[in-house]
FIKOL-753850 format. One record per residue (C-alpha): y, x, z. Coordinates in steps of 0.001 Angstrom, whole numbers, plus 500000, padded with zeros to 6 digits. Layout:
N
+--------+--------+--------+
!     yy !     xx !     zz !
+--------+--------+--------+
!      Y !      X !      Z !
...
+--------+--------+--------+
This chain:
287
+--------+--------+--------+
!     yy !     xx !     zz !
+--------+--------+--------+
! 488233 ! 310093 ! 846673 !
! 488986 ! 313519 ! 848178 !
! 488225 ! 316792 ! 846402 !
! 485813 ! 317764 ! 849177 !
! 483623 ! 314719 ! 848692 !
! 483725 ! 315188 ! 844915 !
! 482347 ! 318669 ! 845516 !
! 479602 ! 317323 ! 847797 !
! 478572 ! 314707 ! 845242 !
! 478701 ! 317235 ! 842402 !
! 476538 ! 319680 ! 844351 !
! 474032 ! 316950 ! 845195 !
! 473801 ! 315800 ! 841578 !
! 473490 ! 319405 ! 840391 !
! 470661 ! 320025 ! 842847 !
! 468860 ! 316879 ! 841750 !
! 469358 ! 317655 ! 838057 !
! 468206 ! 321236 ! 838497 !
! 465097 ! 320067 ! 840321 !
! 464264 ! 317623 ! 837550 !
! 465036 ! 319984 ! 834683 !
! 464014 ! 323307 ! 836219 !
! 460699 ! 325110 ! 835833 !
! 457648 ! 323511 ! 837390 !
! 456923 ! 326617 ! 839453 !
! 459870 ! 325728 ! 841666 !
! 457572 ! 323052 ! 843057 !
! 454356 ! 325071 ! 842814 !
! 453953 ! 325282 ! 846582 !
! 454906 ! 321690 ! 847330 !
! 452010 ! 319748 ! 848794 !
! 451962 ! 315970 ! 848735 !
! 450690 ! 314939 ! 852157 !
! 449432 ! 311414 ! 852702 !
! 449431 ! 309589 ! 856042 !
! 447842 ! 306193 ! 856581 !
! 450320 ! 303775 ! 858148 !
! 448727 ! 300320 ! 858324 !
! 446509 ! 298120 ! 856180 !
! 446735 ! 299311 ! 852587 !
! 449989 ! 301184 ! 853238 !
! 450339 ! 304968 ! 853210 !
! 453302 ! 307342 ! 853438 !
! 453450 ! 310376 ! 851125 !
! 455622 ! 313384 ! 851931 !
! 456445 ! 316200 ! 849531 !
! 459887 ! 317233 ! 848298 !
! 462598 ! 314605 ! 848188 !
! 462434 ! 311095 ! 849535 !
! 459310 ! 309805 ! 851231 !
! 456997 ! 307673 ! 849108 !
! 455437 ! 304449 ! 850304 !
! 452131 ! 303509 ! 848670 !
! 449820 ! 300510 ! 848744 !
! 446277 ! 301092 ! 847492 !
! 443911 ! 298151 ! 847280 !
! 442143 ! 295551 ! 845132 !
! 445199 ! 294806 ! 842978 !
! 445685 ! 298492 ! 842182 !
! 448360 ! 300922 ! 843311 !
! 452018 ! 300272 ! 844105 !
! 454489 ! 302973 ! 845087 !
! 457992 ! 302998 ! 846534 !
! 460021 ! 305870 ! 845018 !
! 458534 ! 308904 ! 843282 !
! 460434 ! 312085 ! 844221 !
! 461280 ! 314790 ! 841632 !
! 459952 ! 314864 ! 838059 !
! 457826 ! 318056 ! 838366 !
! 455861 ! 316428 ! 841198 !
! 454539 ! 313502 ! 839165 !
! 451070 ! 314950 ! 838600 !
! 450750 ! 315910 ! 842271 !
! 451755 ! 312410 ! 843339 !
! 449151 ! 310879 ! 841041 !
! 446512 ! 313296 ! 842383 !
! 447405 ! 312329 ! 845966 !
! 447053 ! 308652 ! 845087 !
! 443697 ! 309385 ! 843457 !
! 442537 ! 311060 ! 846678 !
! 443352 ! 307815 ! 848493 !
! 441127 ! 305917 ! 846086 !
! 444064 ! 304732 ! 844031 !
! 445075 ! 305102 ! 840423 !
! 448231 ! 305429 ! 838365 !
! 450751 ! 302999 ! 839877 !
! 450854 ! 299513 ! 838440 !
! 454201 ! 298828 ! 840127 !
! 456977 ! 301282 ! 841053 !
! 459755 ! 300090 ! 843369 !
! 462949 ! 302165 ! 843479 !
! 464988 ! 302004 ! 846719 !
! 468011 ! 303492 ! 844886 !
! 468862 ! 305701 ! 841901 !
! 469086 ! 309254 ! 843307 !
! 466938 ! 311842 ! 841534 !
! 464815 ! 312774 ! 844536 !
! 463612 ! 309150 ! 844567 !
! 463440 ! 308375 ! 840820 !
! 462681 ! 311748 ! 839198 !
! 459088 ! 310830 ! 838311 !
! 460088 ! 307385 ! 837002 !
! 459605 ! 308398 ! 833347 !
! 456018 ! 309497 ! 833989 !
! 455137 ! 306560 ! 836219 !
! 456865 ! 304109 ! 833892 !
! 454631 ! 305143 ! 830988 !
! 451856 ! 303003 ! 832450 !
! 453513 ! 300992 ! 835222 !
! 456386 ! 298566 ! 835684 !
! 459491 ! 299805 ! 837510 !
! 461373 ! 297318 ! 839691 !
! 464804 ! 297884 ! 841236 !
! 468159 ! 296379 ! 842104 !
! 470432 ! 295722 ! 839119 !
! 472700 ! 298658 ! 839954 !
! 469853 ! 301173 ! 839918 !
! 469214 ! 300434 ! 836252 !
! 472964 ! 300569 ! 835535 !
! 473313 ! 304004 ! 837151 !
! 470186 ! 305421 ! 835504 !
! 471508 ! 304220 ! 832128 !
! 474696 ! 306164 ! 832903 !
! 472715 ! 309401 ! 833128 !
! 472723 ! 311228 ! 829824 !
! 469355 ! 311217 ! 828047 !
! 467485 ! 309572 ! 830915 !
! 464095 ! 308644 ! 829382 !
! 463637 ! 305022 ! 828452 !
! 460242 ! 304913 ! 830165 !
! 461944 ! 305683 ! 833489 !
! 464217 ! 302647 ! 833463 !
! 463497 ! 299596 ! 835622 !
! 462126 ! 296736 ! 833533 !
! 462523 ! 294135 ! 836282 !
! 465754 ! 293940 ! 838289 !
! 467148 ! 291600 ! 840916 !
! 470511 ! 290811 ! 842473 !
! 469712 ! 290066 ! 846115 !
! 465979 ! 290113 ! 846822 !
! 462566 ! 289716 ! 845258 !
! 459123 ! 289004 ! 846680 !
! 456057 ! 290919 ! 845470 !
! 452519 ! 289756 ! 846226 !
! 450180 ! 292745 ! 846088 !
! 446975 ! 293888 ! 847793 !
! 446853 ! 290838 ! 850069 !
! 450319 ! 291558 ! 851413 !
! 453737 ! 289996 ! 850921 !
! 456454 ! 292525 ! 850161 !
! 460037 ! 291415 ! 850706 !
! 462339 ! 293700 ! 848710 !
! 465816 ! 293224 ! 850135 !
! 469068 ! 294560 ! 848671 !
! 471451 ! 296203 ! 851157 !
! 474955 ! 296142 ! 849650 !
! 477320 ! 299104 ! 849661 !
! 475599 ! 301265 ! 852247 !
! 473975 ! 304496 ! 851085 !
! 474938 ! 303497 ! 847502 !
! 475682 ! 300161 ! 845836 !
! 472079 ! 299624 ! 844760 !
! 469886 ! 300201 ! 847812 !
! 466900 ! 298157 ! 848881 !
! 464352 ! 298210 ! 851672 !
! 460734 ! 297126 ! 851252 !
! 459088 ! 295130 ! 854036 !
! 455285 ! 294769 ! 854043 !
! 454963 ! 291554 ! 856058 !
! 451207 ! 291643 ! 856785 !
! 450944 ! 295416 ! 857310 !
! 454089 ! 295297 ! 859495 !
! 455709 ! 298297 ! 857794 !
! 459163 ! 298761 ! 856296 !
! 460361 ! 301476 ! 853921 !
! 464065 ! 302057 ! 854609 !
! 464939 ! 304300 ! 851658 !
! 467972 ! 306458 ! 852384 !
! 469353 ! 304054 ! 854948 !
! 467327 ! 306215 ! 857334 !
! 467662 ! 309997 ! 857607 !
! 465725 ! 310421 ! 860843 !
! 467822 ! 312221 ! 863499 !
! 470147 ! 313622 ! 860821 !
! 473583 ! 312805 ! 859491 !
! 473032 ! 310690 ! 856367 !
! 474336 ! 311166 ! 852861 !
! 476602 ! 308198 ! 852189 !
! 477378 ! 308339 ! 848473 !
! 480944 ! 307055 ! 848449 !
! 481256 ! 307850 ! 844735 !
! 478360 ! 305466 ! 844041 !
! 479687 ! 302579 ! 846107 !
! 478445 ! 303750 ! 849489 !
! 480193 ! 302938 ! 852765 !
! 479558 ! 304179 ! 856305 !
! 480426 ! 300826 ! 857879 !
! 478274 ! 299087 ! 855284 !
! 475443 ! 301530 ! 855978 !
! 475528 ! 300756 ! 859711 !
! 475856 ! 296998 ! 859175 !
! 472934 ! 297003 ! 856744 !
! 470605 ! 298759 ! 859162 !
! 471674 ! 296555 ! 862053 !
! 470889 ! 293536 ! 859864 !
! 467398 ! 294870 ! 859150 !
! 466774 ! 295596 ! 862841 !
! 467612 ! 291974 ! 863582 !
! 465167 ! 290721 ! 860943 !
! 461965 ! 292660 ! 861556 !
! 459463 ! 292690 ! 864464 !
! 460075 ! 295156 ! 867290 !
! 456690 ! 296839 ! 866761 !
! 457132 ! 297453 ! 863024 !
! 456387 ! 300940 ! 861675 !
! 459264 ! 302495 ! 859754 !
! 459042 ! 304834 ! 856760 !
! 462353 ! 306717 ! 856531 !
! 463844 ! 308020 ! 853323 !
! 463728 ! 311452 ! 854944 !
! 461830 ! 312358 ! 858095 !
! 458594 ! 311501 ! 859841 !
! 457014 ! 308083 ! 860316 !
! 459096 ! 306243 ! 862890 !
! 459562 ! 303253 ! 865130 !
! 462287 ! 300629 ! 865168 !
! 463709 ! 302207 ! 868318 !
! 464055 ! 305536 ! 866497 !
! 465780 ! 303802 ! 863578 !
! 468153 ! 302112 ! 866031 !
! 468878 ! 305389 ! 867836 !
! 469629 ! 307226 ! 864596 !
! 471916 ! 304430 ! 863432 !
! 473721 ! 304392 ! 866774 !
! 474411 ! 308115 ! 866359 !
! 475733 ! 307545 ! 862832 !
! 478035 ! 304855 ! 864211 !
! 479253 ! 306828 ! 867226 !
! 479709 ! 310141 ! 865396 !
! 481704 ! 308554 ! 862579 !
! 483874 ! 306749 ! 865157 !
! 484498 ! 310058 ! 866946 !
! 485447 ! 311742 ! 863681 !
! 487892 ! 308954 ! 862836 !
! 489437 ! 309154 ! 866299 !
! 489935 ! 312921 ! 866038 !
! 491316 ! 312671 ! 862492 !
! 493816 ! 310057 ! 863653 !
! 494867 ! 312454 ! 866400 !
! 495621 ! 315120 ! 863775 !
! 492699 ! 317470 ! 864495 !
! 491636 ! 319868 ! 861745 !
! 488374 ! 319197 ! 859913 !
! 486806 ! 322492 ! 861020 !
! 487663 ! 321758 ! 864632 !
! 486156 ! 318286 ! 864399 !
! 482987 ! 319649 ! 862778 !
! 482536 ! 322094 ! 865641 !
! 482915 ! 319258 ! 868143 !
! 480409 ! 317136 ! 866233 !
! 477894 ! 320006 ! 866144 !
! 478212 ! 320343 ! 869904 !
! 477982 ! 316611 ! 870576 !
! 475047 ! 316069 ! 868193 !
! 472978 ! 319272 ! 868290 !
! 470615 ! 319612 ! 865327 !
! 471950 ! 316573 ! 863499 !
! 473748 ! 318726 ! 860939 !
! 470714 ! 320873 ! 860125 !
! 469667 ! 318793 ! 857144 !
! 471336 ! 318336 ! 853759 !
! 474492 ! 316983 ! 855399 !
! 476021 ! 319472 ! 857810 !
! 478554 ! 318421 ! 860441 !
! 481313 ! 319724 ! 858162 !
! 480056 ! 317614 ! 855273 !
! 479700 ! 314593 ! 857531 !
! 483373 ! 314939 ! 858457 !
! 484264 ! 315150 ! 854767 !
! 482235 ! 312010 ! 853990 !
! 484043 ! 310093 ! 856730 !
! 487376 ! 311284 ! 855329 !
! 486423 ! 310215 ! 851809 !
! 485127 ! 306876 ! 853018 !
! 488396 ! 306179 ! 854835 !
! 490395 ! 307247 ! 851772 !
! 488621 ! 304478 ! 849895 !
+--------+--------+--------+
């Protein structure tokens, strides 16, 4: 792995750790906004990854739980929807902006994840026991909750090595986790088993599985359609191919980043700039 990608990963982990360990007032102005999607399913936006929630006769289920200082606000938002403290918590992957409130939610609920999410959370020093997944799976698991069938499907070596998507079959909604940064370059965590080609292949597999009119909750970004997921993934595929072509031709990283910014205006305005996207492609190719 290149030094540049080590720096990116270190900065990301530092930001996540600081958010979880820092003073609560850092999140004082964060508002958890809820949007009804379909059936019992809602999408909650705040700081960090989007939360999926199902509120109904069986209780409350959530997908991911953002940063630790936001736990009380998340619970209050669920209460406003007529819900309660989550009975089940599904983690799409291990990153802190998706699992930070695990310890609080896990005090009263059961956390479910892919095997590798538990492994990576155990690797984090002093991660609270209550925040660890109690139920894990290798490939997929089916959850029956609030009159819906949830297919939780592992996507290997894409964003990380422990990602999953959650498909609400009756509500016709899918939560993509961080396999979907809407109209942005994604963070592919090479250090945690991620792969750009795997990322693209995973999303293309999902697109081939689900109905064309499904509603899509991205890991980051607004509620979306399958066409928008496909368009974002196509840009990930084409931009990474362009970067590889220019690297093979001997172009400098800064030059390539400028070309990528011009070819994909606005795509580098999120956490991953065009320069960082070039560095991720380099690290991915270095293996």
